[in-house]
ZAMARGU-4260 file (C-alpha; in steps of 0.2 Angstrom, whole numbers, plus 5000, padded with zeros to 4 digits):
<rodrens>
0) 5318/5292/5096 | 5308/5307/5090 | 5290/5307/5083 | 5297/5308/5065 | 5313/5297/5064
5) 5313/5278/5061 | 5295/5276/5064 | 5288/5259/5066 | 5270/5255/5061 | 5257/5243/5069
10) 5240/5237/5065 | 5225/5240/5077 | 5225/5222/5081 | 5243/5223/5088 | 5239/5239/5097
15) 5224/5231/5106 | 5235/5218/5113 | 5244/5231/5124 | 5230/5235/5137 | 5237/5228/5153
20) 5245/5237/5168 | 5262/5228/5163 | 5260/5233/5144 | 5250/5248/5140 | 5248/5258/5124
25) 5237/5272/5119 | 5234/5280/5102 | 5233/5299/5100 | 5230/5306/5082 | 5237/5290/5074
30) 5253/5290/5085 | 5256/5276/5097 | 5262/5279/5115 | 5269/5266/5127 | 5262/5273/5144
35) 5266/5258/5154 | 5278/5267/5165 | 5268/5283/5166 | 5253/5275/5175 | 5259/5279/5192
40) 5264/5297/5188 | 5249/5301/5178 | 5240/5316/5186 | 5223/5309/5182 | 5228/5292/5189
45) 5233/5276/5181 | 5215/5269/5180 | 5211/5281/5166 | 5226/5275/5156 | 5222/5256/5160
50) 5204/5258/5156 | 5208/5265/5138 | 5224/5254/5135 | 5225/5248/5117 | 5213/5261/5111
55) 5212/5277/5102 | 5211/5291/5115 | 5212/5306/5104 | 5196/5313/5108 | 5198/5310/5127
60) 5215/5318/5127 | 5208/5333/5118 | 5192/5335/5128 | 5202/5334/5145 | 5212/5349/5140
65) 5229/5343/5144 | 5242/5356/5148 | 5256/5361/5136 | 5268/5351/5147 | 5258/5335/5144
70) 5258/5338/5126 | 5276/5341/5126 | 5279/5325/5135 | 5271/5314/5122 | 5287/5311/5112
75) 5295/5303/5127 | 5282/5289/5126 | 5281/5288/5107 | 5284/5271/5099 | 5276/5271/5082
80) 5261/5274/5071 | 5245/5265/5067 | 5244/5258/5049 | 5230/5269/5041 | 5222/5254/5032
85) 5221/5243/5048 | 5205/5241/5058 | 5200/5232/5073
</rodrens>
């Protein structure tokens, strides 16, 4: 599924539940990514993903300066969007 077709939406309370090594989501710019299977391959190590599971990592993702390849990989992990009106 691409980032624009058939999107599901989730509230922040649901996103926050996905913060374990067996079920790990992160949010970048309102888009939710399931990075559970990426932890072991993440160049920065799985700990950084686990530490930020269930959270908005937009600023962190930007500040680290991810490569174009990393940016291009995001659709692979995309699962939906955060509801704009939802809050933790």
